[in-house]
C-alpha positions in Angstrom: -0.6 -30.3 23.2 -3.4 -28.3 21.3 -2.7 -25.8 18.8 -4.8 -22.9 18.0 -4.8 -20.9 14.8 -5.7 -17.5 13.6 -5.2 -14.2 11.9 -3.8 -11.1 13.4 -3.2 -8.0 11.5 0.7 -8.1 11.8 3.5 -9.5 9.6 3.5 -12.8 11.9 1.4 -14.5 14.8 2.7 -17.1 16.8 0.5 -19.4 18.5 1.7 -21.4 21.0 0.0 -24.5 22.7 -2.0 -24.8 25.9 0.8 -24.8 28.6 -1.6 -25.0 31.5 -2.2 -22.7 34.3 1.3 -23.0 35.9 3.0 -21.2 32.8 4.1 -17.7 33.6 3.7 -14.9 31.3 7.3 -13.8 32.0 8.7 -17.4 30.8 8.2 -15.9 27.2 11.7 -14.3 27.2 14.2 -16.5 28.8 17.1 -14.2 29.3 16.3 -10.5 29.8 19.3 -8.5 30.4 17.6 -6.1 32.8 15.1 -5.8 35.6 11.8 -6.0 34.0 9.6 -2.9 34.1 6.0 -2.8 35.3 3.8 0.0 33.9 1.8 2.0 36.0 -1.7 0.0 35.6 0.3 -3.3 35.9 -1.1 -4.5 32.6 2.3 -4.0 30.8 5.5 -5.8 31.9 8.5 -4.6 29.8 11.4 -6.9 29.4 14.9 -5.3 28.7 16.9 -5.9 25.4 17.2 -9.5 24.6 19.5 -11.0 22.2 18.1 -11.6 18.8 19.0 -15.2 18.7 17.3 -15.6 22.0 14.6 -18.6 21.7 11.0 -18.1 21.9 8.5 -20.4 23.8 8.8 -23.9 23.5 7.4 -25.2 20.1 6.2 -22.1 18.7 4.3 -22.0 15.4 5.3 -19.3 13.1 2.0 -18.5 10.8 2.7 -16.0 8.0 -0.2 -13.5 8.1 -1.0 -13.3 4.2 -0.8 -10.1 1.7 -3.6 -8.6 3.2 -1.7 -7.6 6.2 1.5 -7.6 4.8 2.1 -3.7 5.3 0.6 -3.2 8.5 3.7 -1.6 9.5 3.6 0.8 6.7 4.4 4.3 8.5 1.6 6.7 9.3 4.4 9.4 8.7 7.2 8.9 6.3 10.4 7.8 7.9 12.9 10.3 8.9 15.3 11.1 11.8 12.7 13.0 13.6 10.5 10.2 13.9 12.5 7.2 14.7 12.5 6.6 18.5 15.0 5.0 20.5 12.9 2.7 22.9 14.0 1.8 26.5 11.7 -0.2 29.1 10.9 3.0 31.0 10.0 5.0 27.5 7.8 2.0 26.6 6.2 1.8 29.8 5.1 5.5 30.0 4.0 5.2 26.1 1.9 2.3 26.5 -0.2 3.6 29.3 -0.4 6.8 27.6 -1.8 4.9 24.3 -4.0 2.9 26.6 -5.6 5.8 28.2 -6.2 7.0 24.4 -7.8 3.8 23.3 -10.0 3.7 26.4 -11.0 7.2 25.8 -12.0 6.9 22.3 -13.9 3.7 23.1 -15.1 5.1 25.8 -14.9 2.3 28.4 -13.3 1.8 31.9 -9.8 0.1 32.8 -10.9 -3.6 33.5 -8.1 -5.4 31.7 -7.8 -9.2 32.5 -5.3 -9.9 29.9 -1.5 -9.3 30.7 0.6 -7.8 28.0 4.5 -8.5 28.0 6.6 -6.4 25.9 10.3 -7.7 24.7 12.7 -5.1 23.5 15.3 -6.5 20.6 18.0 -4.9 19.1 17.6 -3.3 15.6 18.1 -5.9 13.3 16.9 -5.9 9.6 16.6 -9.7 9.6 13.7 -9.8 11.9 10.1 -7.9 11.5 10.2 -4.6 13.4 7.6 -5.5 15.5 5.0 -8.7 16.3 2.4 -9.7 18.4 2.4 -13.3 20.0 -1.0 -14.7 21.2 -0.9 -17.4 23.7 -3.7 -19.5 24.9 -3.7 -20.4 28.7 -6.5 -22.1 30.6 -7.7 -18.8 32.2 -7.5 -17.0 28.8 -5.2 -15.3 26.3 -1.9 -13.6 27.1 -0.3 -11.3 24.8 3.4 -10.5 23.9 4.4 -7.6 21.9 8.1 -7.8 20.5 9.5 -4.5 19.0 12.8 -3.4 18.0 14.6 -0.7 19.9 14.9 1.5 17.1 11.7 2.3 15.3 9.4 4.9 14.1 7.4 5.9 16.9 4.1 5.4 15.1 5.1 1.9 14.9 4.9 1.6 18.6 1.4 3.4 18.5 -0.1 1.0 16.2 1.2 -2.1 17.6 0.0 -1.3 21.2 -3.4 -0.2 19.7 -3.7 -3.7 18.1 -2.8 -5.6 21.0 -5.1 -3.5 23.4 -8.3 -4.0 21.0 -7.2 -7.6 20.8 -6.9 -8.0 24.7 -10.5 -6.3 25.3 -12.1 -8.3 22.4 -11.1 -11.5 23.8 -11.9 -11.1 27.5 -13.0 -14.3 28.9 -12.5 -16.1 25.6 -11.8 -19.6 25.8 -11.9 -20.6 22.4 -10.6 -19.2 19.1 -8.9 -15.7 19.1 -11.0 -13.0 17.6 -9.2 -11.0 15.6 -9.4 -7.2 15.0 -10.8 -5.9 11.5 -8.0 -3.9 9.8 -10.5 -0.9 9.6 -10.8 -0.8 13.2 -7.3 -0.7 14.4 -6.3 1.7 11.6 -9.0 3.9 12.1 -8.4 4.1 16.0 -4.9 4.6 15.4 -5.2 7.2 13.0 -7.7 9.1 15.2 -5.4 8.6 18.1 -2.4 10.0 16.8 -4.4 12.7 15.0 -5.4 14.0 18.6 -2.2 13.3 20.7 0.2 13.2 18.4 4.2 12.6 18.9 3.2 13.2 22.8 2.2 9.7 23.0 5.9 8.3 22.9 8.4 10.3 25.2 11.9 10.2 23.9 15.3 10.5 25.8 13.5 11.8 29.1 11.8 15.0 27.4 8.6 15.6 26.3 7.5 16.5 22.7 4.6 19.3 22.4 3.0 19.5 18.9 1.6 22.7 18.4 0.0 21.9 14.7 -1.9 18.9 16.5 -5.6 19.5 16.5 -8.3 17.7 18.7 -10.8 17.8 15.8 -10.5 14.4 14.3 -11.4 15.7 10.7 -8.3 17.4 10.7 -6.3 14.0 10.9 -8.5 12.4 8.5 -8.3 15.5 5.8 -4.5 14.8 6.0 -4.8 11.4 5.1 -7.4 11.6 2.2 -5.7 14.9 0.9 -9.0 15.7 -0.7 -9.5 12.5 -2.2 -13.0 10.7 -2.0 -13.0 8.1 1.0 -13.3 4.3 0.0 -16.5 2.5 -0.3 -17.3 0.1 2.3 -16.4 -2.9 0.4 -12.8 -1.8 0.0 -12.8 -0.8 3.9 -13.9 -4.2 4.6 -12.1 -6.4 2.4 -9.0 -4.3 1.6 -7.0 -5.9 -1.9 -3.4 -6.8 -1.9 -2.7 -3.9 -4.3 -4.2 -1.5 -1.7 -2.4 -2.1 1.4 1.0 -2.9 -0.4 0.7 0.9 -2.0 1.7 3.5 0.6 -0.3 6.3 -1.1 -3.6 4.1 -1.1 -3.1 2.7 2.2 -2.7 6.1 3.6 -6.1 6.5 1.7 -7.3 3.6 3.6 -6.2 4.6 7.1 -8.2 8.0 6.5 -11.5 6.4 5.5 -11.1 3.8 8.0 -10.5 6.7 10.8 -13.8 8.4 9.2 -15.8 5.4 9.4 -14.6 4.7 13.1 -15.2 8.6 14.0 -18.9 8.5 12.7 -19.5 5.1 14.0 -18.8 6.0 17.2 -21.6 8.7 17.5 -24.3 6.2 16.3 -26.0 3.5 18.6 -27.0 5.9 21.5 -23.3 7.7 21.3 -21.5 7.0 24.7 -19.7 3.7 24.4 -21.1 2.4 21.6 -17.8 1.7 19.7 -16.4 0.0 22.9 -19.8 -2.1 22.9 -18.7 -3.0 19.3 -15.2 -4.4 20.7 -16.7 -6.3 23.2 -19.3 -7.7 20.8 -16.4 -9.6 19.0 -16.2 -12.0 21.9 -20.0 -13.1 21.3 -20.4 -13.0 17.6 -19.4 -15.0 14.4 -17.4 -12.3 13.0 -17.1 -8.5 13.1 -19.8 -8.1 10.7 -22.5 -9.6 12.8 -20.9 -7.8 15.9 -21.7 -4.6 13.9 -25.3 -5.4 13.4 -25.7 -6.5 17.1 -24.0 -3.2 18.3 -26.3 -1.0 16.1 -29.5 -2.7 15.5 -31.5 0.5 15.3 -29.3 1.9 12.5 -28.5 -1.3 10.4 -30.6 -4.2 9.8 -27.7 -5.6 7.1 -24.5 -5.0 5.7 -26.1 -3.2 2.9 -27.6 -0.5 5.2 -24.2 0.3 6.4 -22.9 0.3 2.8 -25.6 3.1 2.0 -25.1 4.8 5.0 -21.7 5.1 4.6 -22.0 6.2 0.9 -23.9 9.4 2.1 -21.7 10.0 4.8 -18.3 9.6 2.5 -19.9 11.9 0.0 -20.5 14.8 2.4 -16.9 14.4 3.9 -15.7 14.6 0.4 -17.7 17.3 -0.7 -16.5 19.4 2.3 -12.9 18.8 1.9 -12.2 18.3 -1.9 -12.9 21.6 -3.9 -9.0 21.8 -4.5 -8.2 18.3 -5.4 -11.5 17.3 -7.2 -11.1 15.0 -10.3 -13.5 14.1 -13.1 -12.9 10.4 -12.3 -14.0 10.8 -8.6 -17.2 12.8 -9.7 -17.9 10.1 -12.4 -17.8 7.3 -9.9 -20.2 9.4 -7.6 -22.5 9.8 -10.5 -22.5 6.2 -11.3 -23.2 5.4 -7.9 -26.2 7.7 -7.4 -27.8 6.2 -10.6 -27.7 2.7 -9.1 -29.3 1.0 -6.6 -28.0 -2.4 -4.9 -30.7 -4.5 -3.5 -30.8 -8.2 -1.8 -32.9 -10.5 -3.5 -33.7 -14.2 -3.0 -34.0 -16.6 -5.9 -36.4 -18.7 -4.1 -38.0 -18.6 -0.6 -35.4 -21.0 0.9 -32.3 -19.7 -0.9 -29.7 -17.3 0.2 -29.8 -13.5 -0.5 -27.9 -12.2 -3.2 -27.3 -8.9 -4.5 -28.7 -7.2 -7.5 -27.8 -3.8 -9.2 -30.7 -1.7 -10.4 -30.8 1.6 -12.4 -32.5 4.4 -10.7 -35.1 4.8 -13.4 -36.3 1.0 -13.0 -36.8 1.9 -9.0 -39.0 4.6 -9.8 -41.1 2.6 -12.5 -41.2 -0.6 -10.4 -41.1 0.3 -6.8 -44.1 1.1 -4.6 -43.9 4.4 -3.1 -42.8 3.7 0.3 -39.7 1.9 -1.1 -38.7 4.4 -3.4 -38.9 7.3 -0.9 -35.8 6.5 1.5 -33.6 5.7 -1.5 -34.9 9.1 -3.1 -33.9 10.8 0.1 -30.5 9.4 0.2 -30.0 10.1 -3.8 -30.9 13.7 -3.2 -29.1 14.3 -0.3 -25.8 12.9 -2.1 -26.7 15.3 -5.0 -27.0 18.3 -3.0 -23.4 17.6 -1.4 -22.0 17.3 -4.8 -23.9 20.4 -6.1 -22.6 22.4 -3.0 -19.0 20.8 -4.0 -19.4 22.3 -7.6 -20.2 25.8 -6.3 -17.2 26.3 -4.2 -15.2 24.9 -7.0 -16.1 27.0 -9.4 -16.0 30.1 -6.9 -12.5 29.1 -6.7 -11.6 28.9 -10.1 -13.1 32.2 -10.7 -14.7 31.8 -13.9 -11.6 30.4 -15.7 -9.5 27.7 -16.1 -11.9 25.0 -15.6 -11.8 21.8 -17.4 -14.6 21.3 -19.8 -15.2 17.7 -18.6 -15.6 18.9 -15.1 -18.4 21.5 -16.3 -19.9 18.4 -18.1 -20.0 16.3 -14.8 -21.5 19.4 -12.5 -24.0 19.9 -15.4 -24.9 16.3 -15.2 -25.4 16.7 -11.3 -27.7 19.8 -11.9 -30.1 17.9 -14.5 -30.5 15.0 -11.8 -31.3 17.4 -9.2 -33.9 18.9 -12.0 -35.5 15.5 -12.1 -35.4 14.2 -9.1 -36.2 17.1 -6.7 -39.6 17.9 -8.4 -40.7 14.1 -8.6 -39.7 13.5 -5.1 -41.7 16.8 -3.9 -44.7 15.6 -6.0 -44.8 12.2 -5.0 -44.5 12.9 -1.1 -47.4 15.7 -1.3 -50.3 15.0 1.1 -52.7 14.3 -2.0 -50.2 11.6 -3.6 -49.9 9.8 -0.3 -53.3 9.3 0.2 -54.1 7.8 -2.8 -54.1 3.9 -2.7 -51.4 2.8 -5.8 -50.4 4.7 -8.5 -54.0 4.7 -10.1 -54.2 8.4 -10.9 -53.2 9.2 -14.6 -51.4 12.3 -13.1 -49.1 10.0 -11.4 -48.4 7.4 -14.1 -47.5 10.7 -16.3 -45.3 11.8 -13.6 -43.3 8.8 -13.2 -43.2 8.0 -16.8 -41.6 11.3 -17.4 -39.1 11.0 -14.8 -38.2 7.5 -15.6 -37.3 8.4 -19.3 -35.7 11.5 -18.5 -33.1 9.3 -16.3 -32.7 6.9 -18.6 -31.3 9.4 -20.7 -28.8 10.3 -18.3 -28.1 6.7 -17.5 -27.2 5.7 -20.9 -24.9 8.7 -21.2 -23.1 8.0 -17.8 -23.6 4.2 -17.4 -24.0 3.3 -21.3 -26.8 1.4 -22.6 -28.6 -1.3 -20.2 
């Protein structure tokens, strides 16, 4: 009997062997105590309450997930009596279909499932994880089981259902190893979905919840998660640390950052259906990184392009929402990022690409004009966002109570603009672009003057080279 291993973003993931085409999905629960409930579309089969001691499928393999996903069940909201849902097969059946409808809307794809999802309901028991996804490989593809306790925070049902739906979509027709879903995608989609549909996703006791405070504007939900903090960088989103995902406060920032990333990503690549195309591409790619580049070839040639695009996007969002919560530490981090440029280089012709960090003065002195201009456009755009943030910040302060360090940071933003704006304008003028190389003495003076002024700021902010 073959066994298949993989990683699923939940506390545990069970992988059973290949039982053959004659195996029945429902056989994973041996003694249901109530009649199974089939959802409207037929994709979900909800089995009633089962004993916590019920056996699983024969010869299960319990695989610990690892610390990166160990808080995948951290509530999207604080646990309280209002948020705990009492689940039953009819409620789960309705909720799963509502969640599925919202996932399809966000991905902009049609409902063409071919992977059954069994939902097993267990009585609340602190000795068991509150929710688990089981993936089983059959001869005709993967099948999924969602195990959940009958009293959990309603957002847990949403998050788990989103995860299993993304798994089903990403692995349609997959006869090999299971394609996992990156945490930024599952949490980003979930945060957008909950922000736009809220408590109405999970009915309770045959009554509906109407949340008058919910907003269809996805940026409202994102702002609530970030609370004026700067979104995480691309590396932190792609590879979240143990410390981040185990800290509720930091994980909320991760969720907000992931939702912002997903929100802007779904408008790229021609817009309609690009996010759904990305999930489908998981099945034809080595990993999610290569799937991302395949889905958006016109926008991103490498992950470094994604990182640079995200740097501008996240600064724009931060500048729009942070005037009440801005800190000197965050401003300093953005200034340091603007004054440096990460590049991919190879030590030799056949060696793999590595990364090197250059100071902005080095790019101005050493790079040809055609390579400089995209970098300068990105840096000046980020500075413009920060400058507008400073204007709103000082307007809110009314001229009093401003921290001296904050004034120093925004003064550094202004000085950088005074260096880069005229330099970019002069270098991009028609006359300068028509010249071959930098042979004109006036261009040499312009480059040297800008680089010298930048070095003074770089030493002050980054330290000596």
